[in-house]
N, C-alpha and C positions, 0 to 999 in steps of 0.2 A: 592756962586753959587753951586748948586747941580750938581754933575757929574753923568754920567751913572753908575759909580761904586757905588755911594751912592744910586741910585735908585735900583740897583741890591741888595744891602745889605738890604735896607728897605723892598723890596719885599720878600726876603728870611726870614726876621724876621717875617713878617706878615703870611707867609705860616706856619712856625713852630708854631706860636701862634695859628693859626686856627686848626692845627693838635692837639694841646693840648686841645682846646675847644671840638673838636670832640670826644676825648677820655674821657673827663670828669675827674672824680676823679683819674683815672689811668694816665691821662695826667700830673697831679701834681707829681705823683710818677715817671713818665717817665722823666720829666724835672729835678727834684731835684736829682734823681738817676743818670742821665746823667752827671750832674756837679760833683758829688762825684766820679763817675767812671773816668772821665777825669782827675780830680785832682790826684787821686791815680795812674793812669797810668803815668802821667807826673812826679810825685815825686818819684815813686818807682824805676824806671829803665831808663837808657839812651839808652838801646837797643830797637830798633824798634820792633824786633821780640817778645821780652818779653812783651812789651807794648801792642802789638796787641793781644797776647794770654791772657793777663790779662783783657783787655777790653772785649774780646769775652766771657771769663768765667764769669766776673762780670755782663756783660750785660744779658747773658742767665740766670744767677741766679736771677738777679733783675726782669727779665720778668716773670719767674716762680713764684716768691714770690708775685709779683703784681697780677698776674692772679689768684692765690689762695686766696689772701686777699680781692681783689675787684672783686666780681662776676659780678655786673651790673655797667658798667662804667659811665652811665649817668642816674641818677634818679631824681635829683632835680636841680634847677637853680644854687645853690651854688656849685654843682659838676662841672658845666660848668665854673663857675668863677675860681674854683681851677685848672681846666685843663688849662684855659687861663693863669693863673699865672705860671704854670709849663712850658707851651710852650713859654711864654714871656721870662722867665729867661733862658731857654735853647737856645732860638733864640738869645738872647743878647750875650751869650757865643759864639755861632756859628759865628755871624757876627763880633764879636770882634777878634776872632782868624783868620778869613779870612782877615780882614782889616790889621792885624799886621803880616801876614805871608809872606810878600814879602821880598826879600833879602835886606840887608843893604850894604852900602858902608862905609868902614872904612879907613880913611887916617891918617897917622902919621904926625903931624905938630910939630913945635917947642913948642907948648903949650901942646902937648900930643896927644892921640888918639881922633879923631873926627869922629863921625858916622853920616851919613845922611840916611834918610829913606823916600822913597824907593830908591833903587839903580838906578843911572842914566843909567845903562846898560839894563834896561827894554826896550821893544819896545816903541816907542814914544806915541802911543795911550793909552797904559796901564799906562805908566809913568805919563802922563798928568792927566789922570783920578784919579789915586791913590794919586799923590802928591797934587792935589787940592781938595781931598775928605774932606768934613766937618766932617764926622764920623771918618775918620782916624786921622784928626787933634785933635779931642777931646780925642781920645784913646792914643795919644802919651804920656800922663801922666803916663801910665802904666809902662814905663821904670823906673820911680822914685817911684812907688807904693810899697806896702808891698811885701815881698818875696812870700807870699802865692798867691797873685794875679798874680805876674809875673810867678810863676810856673804853674798856671792855664791857662794863656793866651799866654805867650811866653816862654815855658819851655826851648827851646834851648838857649835863651838869659839869662834866670835866672841862668842857670848852669855856664855861663861864669863869673859871678861876684864873 
């Protein structure tokens, strides 16, 4: 069953994809550059201030380079398709990080540490929607994925391992 949280995530994904289409070829640069900037910010520093400054500098630099290299953002249909791809990929990153950004509950049992996601301390309406989310359930595999993917999507959890 799809929850309101799933509907919100799918809508967000569609909006970011549409923005990529609207920007055309520069939407591809925007989407792929966004992923690179997020990965670098997550892997370089654990300090939020340093990460924000790094993202701002890289984002501004990427925008200037894209503006100079791609003068006319929408010229042909393949430019629209490239923009859709960039928006789709950046949207996937965005909804994945939103779906996995709620707090964990960690308990110590005789078998060791056991984590449950999301935390039962969330308000009931949010907890029910997130815990029953199909998108969140598919993304739970990220905790056992490669270190690079964990760094991109759940950097605070990737540093704990």
